[in-house]
C-alpha positions in Angstrom: 19.9 -86.2 -83.4 20.2 -84.5 -86.8 18.3 -81.4 -87.7 17.9 -80.8 -91.4 16.3 -78.6 -94.1 16.0 -79.5 -97.8 15.8 -77.0 -100.7 14.6 -78.0 -104.1 14.0 -75.4 -106.8 13.6 -75.7 -110.6 14.9 -72.1 -111.1 14.3 -71.0 -114.7 14.3 -74.6 -115.9 11.1 -76.2 -117.2 11.5 -79.2 -114.9 13.3 -80.1 -111.7 15.8 -82.8 -112.7 17.9 -83.2 -109.5 17.1 -85.5 -106.6 17.5 -84.9 -102.9 16.7 -87.8 -100.6 16.8 -88.2 -96.9 16.1 -91.6 -95.3 16.1 -92.0 -91.5 16.2 -95.4 -89.8 18.9 -96.5 -87.4 21.1 -93.9 -89.1 20.4 -91.0 -91.4 21.2 -91.4 -95.1 21.3 -88.4 -97.4 21.7 -88.4 -101.2 21.9 -85.5 -103.7 22.0 -86.2 -107.4 22.6 -83.5 -110.1 20.2 -84.5 -112.9 21.5 -82.2 -115.6 23.5 -84.8 -117.4 21.0 -87.6 -118.1 18.9 -86.4 -121.1 15.9 -88.6 -121.7 16.9 -91.2 -119.1 16.8 -88.7 -116.1 13.6 -90.3 -114.5 15.1 -93.7 -114.7 18.4 -92.6 -112.9 16.6 -90.4 -110.4 14.3 -93.3 -109.4 17.3 -95.7 -109.1 19.2 -93.2 -107.0 16.2 -92.5 -104.7 15.8 -96.3 -104.2 19.5 -96.7 -103.4 19.4 -94.0 -100.7 16.0 -94.9 -99.3 16.9 -98.6 -98.8 20.4 -98.1 -97.6 19.4 -98.2 -93.9 17.0 -101.1 -94.4 19.0 -103.5 -96.4 19.1 -107.0 -94.8 22.9 -107.2 -94.7 24.6 -109.7 -92.4 26.9 -106.9 -91.0 24.9 -103.6 -90.6 28.2 -101.6 -90.6 28.3 -102.4 -94.4 25.1 -100.6 -95.3 26.9 -97.5 -96.5 29.3 -99.6 -98.5 26.4 -101.4 -100.1 24.7 -98.0 -101.1 28.0 -96.7 -102.5 28.6 -99.8 -104.5 25.0 -99.8 -105.8 25.3 -96.2 -106.9 28.5 -96.9 -108.7 27.0 -99.8 -110.5 23.6 -98.2 -111.4 24.6 -94.7 -112.2 26.2 -93.8 -115.5 29.9 -92.6 -115.4 28.9 -89.0 -115.9 26.6 -88.9 -112.9 27.3 -86.3 -110.2 26.1 -87.3 -106.8 26.9 -87.5 -103.1 25.7 -90.0 -100.5 26.3 -89.5 -96.8 25.4 -91.6 -93.8 25.3 -90.1 -90.3 25.4 -92.6 -87.5 25.7 -91.0 -84.1 28.7 -88.6 -84.3 30.3 -90.1 -87.4 29.5 -89.1 -91.0 30.7 -91.3 -93.9 30.5 -89.9 -97.4 31.2 -90.6 -101.0 30.9 -88.2 -103.8 31.2 -88.5 -107.5 31.5 -85.4 -109.7 30.7 -81.8 -108.6 28.1 -82.5 -105.9 29.9 -81.8 -102.6 29.6 -81.0 -98.9 31.1 -78.4 -96.6 31.3 -78.7 -92.9 31.4 -75.8 -90.4 33.2 -76.8 -87.2 34.4 -74.6 -84.4 33.9 -71.4 -86.5 35.8 -72.7 -89.5 34.6 -74.3 -92.8 36.2 -76.9 -94.9 35.2 -79.4 -97.6 33.8 -82.7 -96.2 36.2 -85.4 -97.5 35.2 -88.8 -98.8 35.3 -91.5 -96.1 34.6 -91.3 -92.4 34.7 -88.1 -90.4 33.9 -87.4 -86.7 31.2 -84.9 -85.8 30.5 -82.9 -82.6 27.4 -81.3 -81.3 26.8 -78.0 -83.2 28.7 -79.0 -86.3 26.9 -77.9 -89.5 27.0 -79.5 -93.0 25.7 -78.2 -96.3 25.5 -80.7 -99.2 24.6 -79.2 -102.5 25.0 -79.3 -106.3 27.6 -77.1 -108.0 24.8 -74.9 -109.3 23.7 -74.0 -105.8 27.3 -73.2 -104.8 27.9 -71.1 -107.9 26.4 -67.9 -106.5 27.9 -68.3 -103.0 31.3 -67.7 -101.6 32.8 -69.9 -98.8 32.9 -66.7 -96.6 29.1 -66.2 -97.2 28.2 -69.8 -96.4 30.3 -69.6 -93.2 28.9 -66.3 -92.1 25.3 -67.5 -92.6 26.1 -70.7 -90.7 27.5 -68.8 -87.7 24.6 -66.4 -87.3 21.7 -68.8 -87.9 20.0 -70.6 -85.1 18.7 -73.6 -87.1 18.9 -75.3 -90.5 15.9 -73.4 -91.9 17.4 -70.0 -91.1 20.8 -71.0 -92.5 19.2 -72.2 -95.7 17.1 -69.0 -96.0 20.1 -66.8 -95.6 21.9 -68.6 -98.5 18.8 -68.6 -100.7 18.5 -64.9 -100.2 22.1 -64.4 -101.3 21.4 -66.4 -104.5 18.2 -64.6 -105.1 19.9 -61.2 -104.7 22.4 -62.2 -107.5 20.1 -64.0 -110.0 16.6 -63.9 -108.7 16.8 -67.8 -108.5 16.7 -67.9 -112.3 19.8 -70.0 -112.6 18.7 -73.6 -113.3 18.0 -76.3 -110.7 19.1 -75.6 -107.2 19.4 -78.4 -104.7 20.8 -78.4 -101.2 20.4 -79.8 -97.7 21.6 -78.3 -94.5 22.3 -80.4 -91.4 23.1 -79.5 -87.8 24.3 -82.1 -85.2 22.2 -81.7 -82.1 22.5 -83.4 -78.7 20.9 -86.8 -78.2 
């Protein structure tokens, strides 16, 4: 089971241009798109990205193990070259991810934090993942993210600690902020 908390905030921007999508079916598919680079086409690309992530787990593909590859290929074909996004699929205790640009994820395992690599990665109960846009990470240090992960009981609390740190430094007036925290729980 995956526990999660999503944070979306326009900051001092007039509009919220990012996209954060979570779709649960047989597996859990997560996508984050940084919408700052699209200009007038942002709604078109946000809609396309949302559709890719939401349908990844439901595509009628002969071999279901290829759902993630299908979503990754669709994103590469439908998103412009300057798009910054990350798509992750969590199936049991395995996460598979692909990122493009500065959207990234960090994983907290056994009291240590590291960047989540592209490709497949094994998970254990209690592992924590944060996936966010570069703007969300800008006001946080790795040490702060790790400390907040280690003292929090759940995803909501972990997110709230990080948001508080960002708020203390810029009062959340720093453009769009988008993130999702995840914790792997027992079945």
